[in-house]
C-alpha positions in Angstrom: -30.1 0.9 41.9 -28.2 2.0 39.2 -28.2 1.0 35.8 -25.1 -0.2 34.3 -23.5 1.8 31.1 -22.8 0.8 28.0 -19.2 1.2 26.5 -18.6 3.6 24.3 -16.0 3.6 21.5 -14.3 6.0 23.5 -14.9 4.5 27.0 -12.9 0.9 27.6 -15.4 -2.1 28.8 -15.4 -3.2 32.1 -12.2 -5.8 32.7 -10.2 -4.6 29.7 -7.8 -2.3 32.3 -4.4 -2.4 30.8 -1.5 -3.5 33.6 0.4 -0.9 34.3 3.5 -2.8 33.4 2.6 -2.7 29.5 3.6 0.9 29.5 6.6 0.6 29.8 7.4 -2.2 26.9 4.5 0.2 25.1 6.7 2.9 25.5 10.3 1.5 24.6 8.1 0.4 21.2 7.1 3.8 20.4 10.4 5.1 21.7 12.4 2.9 19.2 9.9 4.1 16.0 9.7 7.5 16.8 13.9 8.3 17.7 15.0 7.7 14.1 12.6 10.3 13.1 13.5 12.9 15.6 17.2 12.1 14.5 16.2 12.8 11.0 14.4 15.9 12.4 17.6 17.1 13.9 20.0 16.1 11.0 17.8 18.2 8.5 19.6 21.6 7.0 16.3 23.8 7.5 18.3 26.3 6.3 18.2 24.9 2.7 15.4 22.6 2.9 13.3 24.1 0.4 15.9 24.5 -2.2 17.0 20.7 -1.5 13.4 19.1 -1.8 12.6 21.5 -4.9 15.9 21.0 -7.2 14.9 19.6 -10.7 15.5 16.4 -10.0 13.8 16.1 -6.9 10.5 17.2 -8.3 10.9 15.0 -11.0 10.7 12.2 -8.9 8.4 13.3 -6.3 6.1 13.7 -9.4 6.8 10.4 -10.9 6.2 8.9 -7.5 3.4 10.4 -7.4 2.1 9.3 -11.0 2.6 5.9 -10.8 1.5 5.2 -7.5 -1.5 6.7 -8.3 -1.8 4.4 -11.5 -0.7 1.6 -9.6 -3.4 2.5 -7.2 -5.9 2.2 -9.7 -4.6 -1.5 -10.7 -4.9 -2.8 -7.2 -8.1 -1.6 -7.3 -9.3 -3.0 -10.7 -7.4 -6.3 -9.4 -7.6 -6.7 -5.6 -11.7 -6.0 -5.5 -12.4 -9.0 -7.6 -9.3 -11.1 -6.5 -11.0 -10.6 -2.8 -14.3 -11.5 -3.6 -13.2 -14.4 -4.9 -11.3 -15.2 -2.0 -13.9 -14.2 0.6 -17.0 -15.7 -1.4 -16.4 -18.9 -3.1 -15.5 -22.2 -2.0 -13.3 -22.8 -5.5 -10.7 -25.8 -4.8 -7.1 -24.6 -4.2 -8.3 -20.9 -2.4 -6.0 -21.7 0.2 -3.4 -21.9 -2.5 -3.9 -18.8 -3.9 -4.4 -16.8 -0.8 -0.8 -17.9 0.2 0.4 -16.2 -3.1 -1.5 -13.6 -2.6 0.4 -13.1 1.0 3.6 -13.6 -1.1 4.6 -10.2 -1.9 3.9 -9.2 1.5 6.8 -11.7 2.8 9.4 -11.7 -0.3 12.6 -9.6 -0.5 11.1 -6.3 -3.1 14.4 -7.3 -5.1 13.5 -10.9 -5.4 9.7 -9.9 -6.9 12.0 -7.3 -8.9 13.8 -10.3 -10.4 10.6 -12.4 -10.9 9.1 -9.1 -13.0 12.5 -9.0 -15.2 11.6 -13.1 -16.0 8.4 -12.4 -16.6 8.0 -9.0 -18.7 11.8 -8.3 -19.7 12.8 -8.8 -23.3 14.1 -12.7 -22.3 11.1 -12.9 -19.8 7.7 -15.6 -19.5 5.6 -12.9 -21.6 8.3 -10.1 -22.2 9.4 -12.0 -25.9 6.5 -12.0 -27.6 5.8 -8.0 -26.2 9.0 -7.3 -27.5 7.2 -8.8 -31.1 4.4 -6.6 -30.3 7.2 -3.7 -30.7 6.2 -3.1 -26.9 8.9 -2.6 -23.8 8.1 -3.1 -20.5 11.0 -3.5 -18.7 13.2 -0.1 -17.6 10.3 1.8 -18.6 7.6 3.8 -16.4 4.9 1.0 -17.1 7.7 -1.0 -15.1 7.3 1.4 -12.3 3.7 0.9 -12.0 3.8 -3.0 -12.5 6.7 -3.4 -9.6 4.4 -0.9 -7.4 1.4 -2.8 -8.0 2.7 -6.1 -7.7 4.3 -5.2 -3.7 0.8 -3.0 -3.1 -1.8 -5.3 -4.3 -1.7 -7.6 -1.3 -2.1 -5.0 1.2 -6.0 -4.1 -0.6 -6.6 -8.0 -1.2 -6.4 -8.7 2.7 -8.2 -5.6 3.9 -11.2 -6.4 1.7 -11.6 -9.9 2.0 -11.3 -9.6 6.4 -14.2 -7.1 5.8 -16.1 -9.1 3.7 -15.7 -12.2 6.0 -16.7 -10.3 8.9 -19.4 -8.7 7.2 -21.3 -12.1 6.5 -23.5 -12.9 4.0 -27.2 -12.4 5.4 -27.5 -8.6 3.5 -27.0 -10.6 -0.1 -29.1 -13.4 1.0 -31.8 -11.6 1.6 -31.3 -9.6 -2.0 -31.3 -12.3 -3.7 -34.2 -14.0 -2.1 -36.1 -10.7 -3.5 -35.2 -11.2 -6.9 -31.4 -9.1 -7.2 -29.2 -10.4 -9.6 -25.9 -11.5 -8.6 -24.5 -8.6 -10.3 -27.0 -6.1 -8.7 -26.4 -7.9 -5.3 -22.3 -7.2 -5.7 -23.1 -3.0 -6.7 -25.9 -2.3 -4.5 -25.6 -4.3 -1.3 -21.6 -5.8 -0.8 -19.7 -3.0 -2.4 -21.6 0.0 -0.1 -21.3 -2.5 3.4 -17.2 -2.2 2.6 -16.6 1.2 1.4 -14.8 2.3 4.6 -12.3 -0.7 4.2 -11.9 -0.5 0.4 -10.9 3.2 1.0 -8.4 1.8 3.7 -7.2 -0.6 1.5 -6.6 1.6 -1.0 -4.9 4.4 0.8 -2.6 1.7 1.9 -1.4 0.2 -1.2 -0.9 3.8 -2.4 1.3 4.4 0.7 3.4 0.7 -0.1 3.7 2.1 -4.0 4.7 5.2 -3.2 7.8 3.9 -0.7 8.6 1.1 -3.1 12.5 0.6 -3.5 13.6 -2.8 -4.6 11.4 -4.2 -7.1 11.4 -1.0 -8.9 15.6 -0.7 -9.2 15.6 -4.5 -10.1 12.7 -4.5 -12.6 12.6 -0.3 -13.8 16.3 0.5 -13.4 16.6 4.3 -12.3 16.4 6.8 -15.3 15.8 10.4 -14.9 12.4 11.6 -15.2 11.2 7.8 -16.1 11.5 5.2 -14.1 13.5 7.3 -11.0 10.9 7.1 -8.1 11.6 9.4 -4.9 13.1 6.4 -2.8 15.4 5.7 -5.9 16.2 9.4 -5.8 16.8 9.5 -2.0 19.2 6.5 -2.3 21.4 8.1 -5.3 21.5 11.1 -3.1 22.4 9.5 0.1 26.0 9.3 -1.4 26.0 12.4 -3.5 24.6 14.9 -1.5 23.4 13.7 1.9 21.7 16.7 3.1 19.0 16.3 0.2 18.9 12.6 1.2 18.1 13.6 4.4 15.6 16.7 3.5 14.1 14.0 0.7 13.2 11.4 3.3 12.0 13.9 5.7 9.5 14.7 2.3 8.4 11.4 2.2 8.0 10.4 6.0 5.2 13.7 5.5 3.8 12.3 2.4 3.3 8.8 4.6 2.0 10.4 7.8 -0.4 12.4 5.4 -2.0 9.2 4.3 -1.7 7.0 7.0 -3.6 9.8 9.1 -6.3 9.8 6.2 -6.7 6.0 6.8 -6.9 6.3 10.7 -9.5 9.1 10.0 -11.6 6.8 7.5 -11.5 4.2 10.2 -12.2 6.2 13.0 -15.2 7.7 11.4 -16.6 4.2 10.8 
């Protein structure tokens, strides 16, 4: 008598076959997402592509985007990991409200987030007036770009990490605690190593979201070349002045995003 074979990551388990009719809307969904990218590829002026994406303004915008997105990602890790731990590992009152507020930047129009940041850190804002007295101006500066990108990207890391923390459970941490490990030692030696793949994926996703941020940035930071004009803002401005440059820069941003998403998928596939 033959023995049943165990399903692997590449072999669907019994009873999980997808009905054939599902492929029709799936194909439609894929076409809906891919056709605009194909249209952009056709529209690109390949003969002058390098010249369009390596102009002074384009290079400055790309460099600023990479720099600010990197800083925003660091901020997301420093703030998001503790926040995810509190949401997943504590039972403090009001956690449901806190979780809803963390989700808020995901559903708010980015321009609304920019207005909220402006009324917080602007010259007449909640914190901005005090900062002005100290000689610190946040709005319409490079720091404002980092803050705006962190605001919209932070939920991606927090939700990704919180979900993994809940799935991982507490058993290893409980064992470590019964062996005499302090809470800090349990965190560094047990909890965080368990969620490293999720942390890496959340970090990459946060970087990708920060890189593509537009609405909150232009509202809170403005569009000053070399200071606050990131690549999405440069694309928006070039849309009217030089459509060919806008298309070329859009494709450049798509390529960067594909590389980031590919890195995330590779990390998930390796786990």
